[in-house]
N, C-alpha and C positions, 0 to 999 in steps of 0.2 A: 504494500500500500504506500502510495506517495505522500510525502508531507506537504503541507501548504506551501512551504518555501520551494520545494521541488516543482510543484505544479505551477507556481507563480513564475519561476525561472523558465519553465518550458513554454508558458504562454508568452512571456517576453521575447524569447527566441523566435517563436512562431510569428509574432508581430514584426520582428526585425526582418525576417524572411519576406513577409508581405511587403514591407517598405522597399526592400531591395528589388522585388519583382516589379512593383509599380514604377520605381526609378528606372529600371532597365527598359521599360516599355513606354516611358514618357520623358523625353529629353528635357522639356522645360522644368520638370519636377525632380530630375535626377539628383542634383546636388542636395536638395532639402531631404529627399527620401533616404539618401545614403547617410546623411547626418542623423536622421531619426533612427535608422537601423543601428548605427553605431552606439547611440545613447541607450537604446533598448538592450543591446548586447552587453554593454557595460553594467547596466543595472541588474541584468540577469546574473552576471558574474558576482556582483555584490550580494545578491539574495542567496546565491549558492554558498559563498564563502563566509558570509557574516550576516545571517538572516535577521538578527536583532540589532545590527549596527545602526548607527545614526550618522547623518550627514550634517556637518556644521553649516548653518546658513550664513551667507555673507551679511555683513551689517547693512541694515536698511532694506533687507529683502522681506 
């Protein structure tokens, strides 16, 4: 049985794959979609390696 963190990471990676596919098929959106995919992959990694970790917010955010 998968944990919530494992499921969340899988969903984030699936979303990253979706963004890559959209970017490959739509040149005007490519740069933004690839950036989105990278962010989703990065967060998936964080969820996998430190599921209860916290991200420090920038001041004024």
